[in-house]
C-alpha positions in Angstrom: -36.5 153.3 -74.2 -33.4 154.4 -76.4 -33.5 157.1 -78.9 -30.7 154.9 -80.2 -32.7 152.4 -81.6 -35.2 154.7 -82.4 -33.2 156.5 -84.7 -30.8 153.7 -86.1 -34.0 151.7 -86.8 -35.6 154.6 -89.0 -31.9 154.8 -90.6 -32.0 151.8 -91.5 -35.7 152.1 -92.9 -34.6 154.9 -95.0 -31.4 152.8 -96.4 -33.6 149.9 -97.3 -36.6 152.1 -99.3 -33.7 154.0 -101.8 -32.5 150.3 -101.9 -35.8 149.2 -102.8 -36.0 152.1 -105.1 -32.8 151.7 -106.9 -33.4 147.6 -107.0 -36.9 148.2 -108.8 -35.8 151.0 -111.4 -32.0 149.9 -112.2 -32.2 146.4 -111.5 -35.6 145.7 -112.3 -35.7 143.4 -109.2 -39.4 143.3 -107.9 -40.2 140.5 -106.1 -37.3 139.9 -103.1 -37.0 144.0 -102.4 -40.5 144.3 -101.7 -39.8 141.5 -99.1 -36.8 142.9 -98.1 -38.5 146.7 -97.8 -41.6 145.5 -95.9 -39.7 143.5 -93.3 -37.0 146.5 -93.5 -39.2 149.4 -92.5 -41.4 147.3 -89.8 -38.5 146.9 -87.8 -38.6 150.7 -86.6 -42.7 150.6 -86.6 -43.0 148.3 -84.4 -40.6 149.6 -82.4 -42.0 152.8 -82.2 -45.3 150.9 -81.2 -43.9 149.5 -78.3 -43.3 153.3 -77.4 -47.7 153.2 -76.9 -47.5 149.7 -75.3 -50.2 149.2 -72.3 -48.0 147.5 -70.2 -44.6 145.6 -69.6 -45.8 142.6 -71.8 -47.4 143.9 -74.7 -43.8 146.5 -74.7 -41.7 143.6 -74.7 -44.0 141.7 -77.5 -43.6 144.7 -79.6 -39.8 144.8 -79.5 -40.0 140.5 -79.5 -41.4 141.4 -83.0 -39.2 143.9 -84.1 -36.2 141.3 -83.1 -37.9 139.0 -85.5 -37.8 141.5 -88.3 -34.4 142.3 -87.8 -33.5 138.8 -88.3 -36.4 138.0 -91.4 -34.6 141.2 -93.2 -31.1 139.9 -93.1 -32.5 136.6 -94.7 -33.8 138.8 -97.5 -30.7 140.4 -97.5 -28.9 137.4 -98.3 -30.7 136.3 -101.1 -30.3 139.8 -102.4 -26.9 139.4 -102.2 -26.4 135.4 -103.0 -28.7 136.2 -106.3 -25.8 139.0 -107.5 -27.9 141.9 -106.6 -25.8 143.8 -104.2 -22.0 143.3 -103.8 -20.7 142.0 -101.3 -19.4 145.0 -99.3 -23.1 146.6 -99.2 -24.0 142.9 -97.8 -21.6 143.4 -95.2 -22.8 146.9 -94.2 -26.2 146.1 -94.3 -24.9 143.0 -91.9 -23.6 145.5 -89.6 -26.0 147.4 -89.4 -28.9 144.6 -88.4 -26.3 143.1 -86.1 -26.0 146.8 -84.5 -30.3 146.5 -84.4 -30.4 143.1 -82.8 -27.7 143.9 -79.9 -29.6 147.4 -79.1 -33.2 145.1 -78.8 -31.4 142.5 -76.6 -29.9 144.5 -74.5 -33.3 146.6 -74.3 -35.1 143.6 -73.7 -33.2 142.2 -71.2 -33.4 145.5 -69.1 -37.0 145.1 -69.5 -37.6 141.9 -68.4 -35.2 143.0 -65.4 -37.2 145.5 -64.4 -40.4 144.0 -64.8 -39.4 141.1 -62.4 
């Protein structure tokens, strides 16, 4: 597995935690930010968990869960943006990170499936 996807997912998790703290402390937003931080930190946790997979199908399943978490996180960021908790610039920046994680995970999944065949 690429160390790039591990590092990017960790950086993204830290970004989510920092935003969560800001939204709670400065904007007094508790519900949406909690959903965002849960799914945002789960991305890397599932990628990390995939490293201990017992088989190729187990590895693939864990990465699929991670990919689903990326998409869920994107949803929560869209809600935060439309509810005016984050700016358009912040939303676009986060979306770029999410798109990059999707591309990396999709690439790893495709190559793993090809190699498992």
